[in-house]
LODO-450231 format. One record per residue: residue in three letters; x, y, z of N, C-alpha, C in turn. Coordinates in pm, whole numbers, plus 50000, padded with zeros to 5 digits. Example, Ala and Ser with C-alpha at 12.3 -4.5 7.8 and 13.67 -1.06 7.14 Angstrom:
<milums>
ALA513194943150780512304955050780513204967050780;SER512854977550708513674989450714512905000350787;
</milums>
This chain:
<milums>
MET651932983292580652602993692555653182997292632;LEU652742988092819653502991792916655432988092879;ASN655572973992822656832967292771657062979692635;TRP656322983892585656922991892465658153004992574;LEU657153010392642657873020992799658733013392811;ASN659312999892894659942996792969661392996892861;GLN660812988192756662072987692699662463006592592;VAL662353019792575662603023092584662993033792648;VAL662793029592815663823037792946664993032692929;SER665173015792869665573006492957666933009592820;VAL666723012892698667033015792632668343023392634;THR667973039592663668153054992714668663049492774;LEU668593046992909669083039893017671183037692936;PHE670493029292911672063023892872672733031292770;ASN671903036092696672753048092631673253061292647;LEU672803059692837673173078492929674493076592971;ARG674173053592944675673049193118676513049892965;SER676213050592901677613046492824678323060492719;MET677563074392769677893087092719679313086792740;PRO680273086192886680743091292976682083087792851;GLU681953073192769682913064892679683553074692550;ARG682433085492522682023089692404682363107692434;LYS682963108292538682653120992616683733133892523;GLY684423128692448684823143892421684053146492266;ALA683663138792185681813145092056681343149492172;ALA681063145992257679483150692300680093159292380;ILE680783163592438681563179592477681783184792338;THR682013182492185681643191992148681013191992090;THR680283182792083678423186492010677663192992130;MET677913194692234677103205092346677793221192334;VAL679753219392347680143235892317679013244892183;GLY679633234692100678623238291972677253243791974;ILE676593241092022675053242092070675463251492138;ALA675913251192234676083263892385676033277692278;GLY677083275792187677613283992141676593295292003;VAL675843281391969673923291791855673713296891919;VAL673023294292052671793296292209673443311792243;ALA674273309092320674273323892346675143332992219;VAL674803335092069674763344191978673123344891990;PHE672983336691987671043338091926670763349492039;VAL670983343392187671113352292342670783366592287;GLY672323369392282673003384192266672433385092169;VAL672243382892082671223393591943670693396391977;PHE669613387592053668143389392060667693401092143;SER669073398592285668463406192370669053420392401;MET670383424292232670213438392186669533440192156;ALA668513434792059666873438291944665883441092118;GLU666023437092196665103434492264664983449292327;GLY666223452792397667053460392507667093476792396;PHE667173477692288667123487892205664823492692223;ARG664283480892194662483479892192662233486392316;GLN662753476492461662303486792591662683498192582;ALA664233500892516664573522292590663873528492457;MET663083525592356662393533992246660693532492356;THR660053521292364659033523692411658583523292559;ALA660043528392609660153528892806658893540392872;SER659853547192705659713566892703658233568092645;GLY657713560692594655973565792590654763561392684;GLU654243569592717653193570092786651643574692710;ASP650893565392811649793563992717648853577592765;ASP649263589592897648413604292836648873608392804;VAL650113610292716650883616792674650713616392510;ALA650113629992394650203628792265651203634492223;LEU651853631292123652963637892059652273643391905;VAL652043656991875651743662291788652813669791639;MET652763665291524653823669791425653113670091272;ARG653653678691191652913683391058652473667691024;SER651603673490987650553658890873652173656390773;GLY652223639090737652743634790651654703631990771;ALA655273640290888656433636690902656383620690969;ASP657293620690934657833605090982658413607491150;ASN658593612991165659303619391273659573630291355;GLU659783634591431660183651591467661123656591382;MET662333649391361663133658591225662753668191138;SER661723654291097660803661490964660063669990955;SER659273671291110658213685591132658573689791144;ASN658033705991096658153721891129657043723791132;LEU656973733091288655573741891335655563749191403;VAL654713763791349654753775491431654263776191554;ARG654193789191575654053795291706652543797191714;GLN651713799391606650203798691612649663783491631;ASP649853768591553649923761391582650233755391708;CYS651293757391731651273754691876650453760592034;SER649563770891919648543782192037647623773092049;ILE646933769091900645683760191880645723749091951;ILE646803741991994647423727292033646493729892207;SER647443739092256647593739492351646213741992404;ASP645243750892373643813751992353642963737492312;ALA643603723892251642403718392289642153706792365;PRO640683706992325640073697092476640713683392481;GLY641213683392613641893672892633642813674392704;VAL643013680692700644833688492773644983696892882;ALA645793689292967645793688593127646373703193119;ARG645773709193264647163723493285646293718493445;GLY648063729193462649133732993570648333742193665;ALA649323743093696648733756993823649293769093669;ASN650143768093605650423779693559650233776993374;GLY649203773393359648343769493213648253749693220;PRO648343753193018648273735493004649783734392952;LEU649363719193048651063713693057651353706392879;VAL651953715092878651843714192720653393720292706;SER654463711592599655933715892573655903715592393;LYS656413725192356656963726592220658553730092198;GLU658093714392124659473711692136661093712491993;MET662333711591973662503710691867663913700791894;VAL664093692491783665153687791793666093688091715;MET667403684391712668563686291623670033673691724;VAL670893675991626671843664291664672953671891708;ILE674033666691756675303672491811676003668391819;ASP677573668291766678413660691791679433663491908;LEU679173651492019680003649892095681463636792153;PRO682373632392153682583622592189682273612992259;LYS682723602992162682313585992283683453586592403;GLN682673580792498684083573392657684213568192608;SER683943556192509684593544092472685973541392344;THR685173554292264686693554392136687053569392122;GLY686643580692202686573594392198686623592292023;THR685403587791930685523593191813684053603091856;ASP683413611491757682733621191736681163604991699;ALA680223610891752679003601991763677183613291713;ASN676583613291709675293621891717675303619291812;VAL674133630191886673583625492057672403641791987;PRO671393636892052669733639391981670163653192067;LEU670123662792075669603676592176668413681892123;ARG667903686592237666553680392244665873704792322;GLY665153707892267664623718492269663613719992347;VAL663173723392476662143723592611661373728292654;ASP660483730892663659313741692722659723742692911;PRO659503749693011659773741093126658813733893210;THR658283732493105656773722593099657433709793081;ALA658213706393029658793691092999659163683893090;PHE659173687993202659213674493325658003673493346;ALA657153677893354655773679793359654713672193318;VAL655193671093210654323667093086654713651893064;ARG656033650393107656383637393074657233632393247;SER656013621893315656323619693431657473607493489;ASN657803601293373658903591893358660133598993386;VAL659893614693426661803616893445662153627193521;LYS662933620693545663183623893724664793630093757;LEU665033640193794666243645593790667303632293926;VAL668343628593912669213623993970670453630094031;GLU670203638893964672093646993984671773661893928;GLY672473675194072671913686194010670403692794029;ARG670343707393953668873708693904668233712393784;GLN666763714293754666493713593631666723726893574;LEU666933725793451667863736893352667213750593349;THR667403763693414666223773893423665983779493290;PRO664953785793269664403791993186665303802793108;GLY665683811393013666633816492973667463822192958;ARG668303808293021669883805893058670613794592949;ASN671413798492911672573792592893672773769492948;GLU671853771892953671743753093057671933745993094;LEU671453727793071671433719892967671463707293099;ASP670383702893066669983685693207670643676193065;VAL670933665293053671713659193126670543640493083;GLY670523633692991670463616293052671243605493079;VAL670833597193169672373594793245673023587093110;GLY672063576293029672213575492929673683578292826;ALA673183592892822674263602292715674733604192831;LEU675403608192946676753610693046677683600793038;ARG676173588193071677863572693051677823574292926;GLU677713569092767678413571192689679133579392657;PHE678953593592672679943605992531680773614292698;LYS681973620792715682343621392745681843640092734;GLY682283650192869682133666292863680343666992939;LEU679663658193000678453658593035678343656393184;ALA679333655793252679363658993347678543675393454;VAL677853673693548677993685593595678223695793641;GLY678063706893523679603714393584680523717493467;ASP680513710193358681063707193186680353719293168;LYS681193721193082680633737493001680573729992840;LEU679503729592757680053732492614679913742492517;THR680623738292408680033746592247678993742892197;PHE678113748992144677553744492009676343753891982;GLY676673759891877674983769691753676243774791846;GLN677743778891831678563789891886677463800291965;THR678093792092072677373797492143677333787392303;ASP677983792692459678323783492563677093773892622;TRP677523767392650676513756892810677313749592884;THR676473756792984677173743593102675383738293153;VAL676483723793179675363710793223674893715493374;VAL673823714593388673583720193527672733704693578;GLY672323700693528671073688293556671463668493504;VAL671173664293589671363644693503669853639693537;PHE669063639093431667863628993466667653612793439;SER666193603693490666843600193402665623598693349;ALA664963585893247663783583593283662953569293217;ASP663373555593325663183546393407663713540093186;GLY664523541993182665953532993128665223537492913;GLY664133549692931663603550892791664913559292703;VAL663953561692600665223565792481665613582192532;SER664733589092596665243599692693666463598292767;GLU666853590692797668043594192863669463589892763;SER668973592992627670043590392570670073608292492;GLU669023615092543669243631092483670043641192611;ILE669813653892561670713663692567669173679992571;TRP668713677692702667993690792699668593703892717;ALA667913714992624668223730192665666423736392619;ASP666733750092731665123760892668665823757892521;THR664483758592485663563763892336664493772292297;ALA663593782692435663853798592350665243802392366;VAL666023792392399667433801692450668003788992239;LEU667053780092264668403775092105668013776191978;GLN667133784692031666163786691855667113794891829;PRO667333809691891668053822991821668983815691862;ALA670043804791937671683802291853671443788191719;TYR670573782391722670453779491530669593788191460;HIS669063800991478668333814291404667063804491349;ARG666653793291445664973791791393663483791991461;ASP663863812591477663693814091571661773811591487;ASP660333814891615659483811791622658593795791528;ASN660043788291547659803770891437659923763691538;TYR658863754591544658993743991635658963728291494;GLN659473719191645659223703991548658263693791580;ALA657853697291725656453690991767656073697191941;VAL655403693091955654213695392086653883682492147;TYR654723676992253654043668292363652883676192505;ALA652133670892460650743673092545650233659492639;LYS649913670492776649593656092905648423659992897;LEU647613645792879645993648692855645343643393016;THR644243645293001643373645193135643853627493187;SER643633623093066643573606993059643793603992966;PRO644283586092932644203581792819643593580292740;GLU642093581792810640963582492675640823596492665;ALA641503605692737641213615492615641443618792460;PHE642163605592421643353610992290642343612992172;GLN641823603192195640883602392145639793620792012;LYS639623624292093638983635292165640073648792105;PHE640603645192161642323661492151642543655692011;LYS642123643091937643103644691807642213643291679;ASP641073644591759639923646791614639553660291600;ALA639973663091748639873679391747641103693891646;LEU642093681991697642973689391602642953683691426;THR642833672291401642433666691310641293675891170;SER640903680591255639593685391197638973694791125;ASP640533710091216640553722491275640903725491151;PRO640733737991047640993739690888642253749290905;ARG642843756590995643763763191081644783754091066;LEU644893741691102646413733491112645923714191041;THR648093714090968647643712290919648853700590990;VAL647603691391076648693681491171648433671591173;LYS649413659991257648893644891317648963644691431;ALA648493637391529648733634091661648713620691619;VAL649663619891769649783596991759650353600791962;SER650013594791969650013589192172651423582492104;GLN652103589192311653813593292263654613576692289;LYS653263568692380653473556192327653673548792190;GLU652763549692151652413545491940653843550091917;TYR654183564691878655503566891835656593559991866;PHE656583560891987658083552092017658433538491956;ALA656873531391944656813518591913657523518791780;ASP656593527991654656893525391570658343530491531;GLN658683536491630660663543991603661383527091611;SER660863519391703662133511291748661393505791619;THR660733498191554660513491291439661203478091382;ILE662233496091294663503493591173664633486891223;VAL665073496891370666213485791409665733476191485;THR665023475891566664343455691598664863445791503;THR664143449391400663763438091240665013440591199;PHE665563446891173667143448191146668253436391238;ILE667743441091348668393430291431668273420891420;LYS667153418091443666743403891485666683395691334;THR666383403191161667303397791103668423388691099;ILE669333400791151670703393991159670893387591206;GLY670113384191370670113372491411669163362691412;TYR669043363591303668153350191249668993346391148;ALA670013350091103670313350391008672323341291078;VAL672763344491172673623341191227673123331791229;ALA672303326891358671773318991411671783301491356;ALA670933308991218671013295591095672583290091082;MET672883298191043674353296891009675173288591074;MET675323292891206675863284991367675423274091375;GLY673823272391373672713262391407673003252491262;LEU672873258591189673513243791081674663234991097;GLY676033243991129677503236891210677433225491350;ALA676103232291405676563223091530675073209691520;LEU674153215991401673643207291370674633192391336;PHE675333196491191675963188891174677353183691310;GLY677533190691335678413183491461677523171591523;ALA675863176691540675493164491670675193150891546;LEU674943153491452674853146991361676093135891404;ASN677363137391351678433132491363678373122791482;THR678443132191629678493120591758676983111491776;MET676213120791678674963104991763675463092891583;TYR675893098591501676243087491373677033081191451;GLY678473086491487679733079491555679403069091728;ALA678333073691792677503067291842676963053791856;VAL676433054091766675223047191722676893028391624;ALA678103037091538678583028791483679133018691570;ALA679583027891701680093019991837679503010791884;ARG678503014191895677363003292031676382993991892;THR677242996791745675702986591673675692967091721;ARG676932963491793676782952091817675752952791944;GLU675312960192017674712963292091673372964592072;ILE673702977392001672222973291979671262963191855;ALA672502956191779671882941891756671542936791841;THR672022931791958671442924492066670012928092146;LEU670182933492126669312942792198667302939292108;ARG667892942391940667162940391868666622926691878;ALA668062913491912668042904091882666832899192030;LEU667132905892121666812899692261664592901992247;GLY664682912992140663292915292128662812928792154;PHE664002937392175663442951692177662902957691983;GLY662232962992042661812965991903662922977091781;ALA662062981691689662592993291625662563012791724;GLY661603009691752660863026591811661763030291912;PRO661923017292045662543022692128663873028392100;VAL664433019392008666113021892012666213036191939;VAL665193039991794665713054291729665093060491880;LEU663783058791946663423071992060665103073892174;SER665713063492199666973061892280667943073392231;VAL668073066892105669353071492035668413091591980;LEU667603093691982666403106391990667083113892144;PHE666723101792214666843106292328667683116592376;GLU668883106392372670473111892380671213121492356;SER670483128992220670703138992186669733151592189;VAL668653150792267667983158292310668933163892457;VAL669043153592499669893159692655670853166192593;LEU671833161492538673493163792499672493184492417;ALA671603183492437671573200492312671093208392448;LEU669493198292577669643211892599670673215192731;VAL671873205892809672863205892846673313218792766;GLY673913217192643674313224892549673943235192563;GLY672163240492533671663251392526671503257492618;GLY671413250592762670643258992913672223265192871;SER673743258892932675023263992931674993273492818;GLY674433274592747675033286892685674023299692664;ALA672543295592740671793301992748672213309692906;LEU672603303292960672663309593114674503317893117;ALA675443313292982676253320293020675953336892914;ALA674923332192833674763344592764674143355792852;ARG673103348392984672283356693047673113366293128;ILE674193353793194675643367793306675793371693227;MET676463372793084677583377193031676303397892997;PHE675413391192895674593406192827673513407992947;ASN672873403793011671893413893077672303426493145;GLY671463439893105671953448693170673093451593107;PHE674393446092963674903452592962674653462792816;THR675223477392819674633491492794675963491792719;ALA674573496692590675733500992478674823514292411;ALA675363516192279674373526692195674643517992046;THR673403532191958673483522691853672643533691774;MET672823536991614672223543191636670223542091525;ASN669973555691597668643552591571667963561391453;TRP667783547191336668463553691151666843562191134;GLN666203564991213664943577591216665963590391205;THR666093588791349666843603391344667553608291349;PHE668863595091314670303591691274670773599491433;SER670723598191521671543597091642671753592391720;GLN672473585491794672303573191941671173573092012;VAL671193561992066670343559792150670983552392264;ALA671353556492406671613544992491670893534992531;PHE671213520392551670233513092550670763498892666;ALA669713488492744670923485792784670233464192760;PHE670743457392689670323448592654669583438292686;ALA668473433492711667123423492807667023413892763;VAL667823409592868667573389392819666153387892870;THR666013387592822663473377692919663463367092856;PRO662903357592957662513349892940661803345492824;THR661453349992786660173347692548661823343692541;ILE662903354292532664183349092480664943337192516;MET665083335792631665293324292610665113314192629;ALA663423308792608662583300092598662973298392451;GLU662803307892353663393306692240664453304192210;ALA665473305092277666553302392254666573280092295;MET666273274992392666093267492422665203258692330;ILE664343262192273663513257092162664573253092033;LEU665313266291992666313258591881667123254191929;ALA667713250092026668843243392125667993222192121;VAL666793221992131666353208892089665863210291970;GLY665713217891868664943213591735666693207891735;ILE667623216791739668813207691668668803194891654;GLY668383186691862669503181891897668623169491820;ILE666753177491797665623164291793666363164391624;PHE666693166891534667063166991415668573160991385;GLY669263161391537670533158391494670793142891567;GLY669433140691628669593123591710668303115691579;LEU667023122491489666903111291449667103105391351;PHE668183110891291668413101991133669223094591174;PRO670553095891266671043084191274670063071991453;GLY669153074691471668603067991548667333064391444;ILE667573064691328667063057791202668193044191160;ARG668803046591161669963038391084669943032191218;ALA670113032691306670763022791431669823015891410;ALA667773017491397667143012491407667453001191255;ARG667653007291202667952993291093668752986191011;LEU669582989891075670642976991123670502965291092;PRO670842952990977670282938391015671042939091113;VAL670472925091204670302918191306671632909591312;ALA671582900491183672532892091158674332896591093;GLN673752909291092674992913490997675532919491122;ALA675112932291183675502935291296676212933291422;LEU676112915691426676352909791526677762900691502;ARG677512901091338679082892991315679852910291308;GLU680292926691321680882932991334681972930291444;VAL682922931591451683782935491528683782948691576;
</milums>
C-alpha cells in the first residue's frame, strides 16, 4: 500500500512540474471553468438575494389575514366589519391606542426607473398609523413618519434607489391626487423596502375604494399565539378568511421567481459546463499525448496503472480548483451586495434586492468545478494507463 501511494505521489509531482510546458492549454481550461463557476455564482446569488429580500420582511409574531382562496394581497378583499372582527381576535397584541393591527390595501403605480428612465410598476401600500408598530423591522432612516389624514408618503430605501422622484420633499401625482414624500424607511433588506406607503384612509377615496381593504396585518402577543388566532378566525361564521404567518407568506411569494431563476441558472451552467468539460478533456488528452514516452517509461519501471490514472485525474482536478476558485472569488467581488430589481410575478410589481453570495453557493460552485475536473481527467487517465508500453516507448 505504501509503495502504491509513493507511486501516486511521484507521478503526480512529475505531472505538476511539467505543467508549465502546457501552460497555454492549462490556462484555457482554467478560464473556461472559471467562467462556468462565475456564471453559476452570479445567477444563484440573484435567486438567493431575491429570496432573502422576501423572507427578511417576515416575522414570526406577525400574522397576515386575507380573503379565503386569495393567493396574494392584490387578489384579496376585506370589508371594515371583517377587519373589526380580526382586530378583536384572541392573541392580538395591544398598544396604548388599542389592537396592533393595520388594515391595508395594495396596488401598483408607474414610476420611471433610475437606470433607464422607463416606467415600471411600484407597489403602493395603504397602511394604518399602527403599521410601523406592527412591523418591528421597519425603521425610519430619513424624514418623518407620514401624518394620518394627509397626502403624504413614506418610501422604502429600495424604491428610492431604483426609481426617480422619491426623495424627501419630492411631489408625485397619482389617483388624481398630489402627494408629498416625507420619509424614507428601511426594513432589514426586506421586500417592504421596495414599497411606497400612504395613509389608507386617504388612499381609499383617491381610488374610490371606500370601506374596502385587501389584508390585515396583526402583531401577536407571541409566535405561539398564532394557532389560537388562526383557529378563532377560521371558525368564526361571520368570516371567510385565511391567516398565515408573515414569514410563511413571503417565503411562499418568493418561490416562483427563485425557482425560475435557478432553473435558468442550471441550464446555463450545464451548457457552459459542457464546453468547459470538453476543454478539460482536450487539455488532459493533450497532456497524455505529450508525455506518452514518459508514462511508458514509468510503467516499464514498475509503476502501476492506478497511480498513472490518479495522477492525471489529480492534475485535472487541480486545474479545476484553481479555475473554479478564481471564478468564485471574482463572482463574489462582482456580485455580492450588487443591487437590482426584478418583477414579483405574484403582484406584478418591482422588488428591489441585493445579490447574496452565500457560503453554500460558493461550495456548490466548487463542487461543480471539481466535477468538471474529475470527468475531464478520468478518460485521459484511463487512456494513459492503457498505453501499450512497448509501442509507447518507440513513439517519438
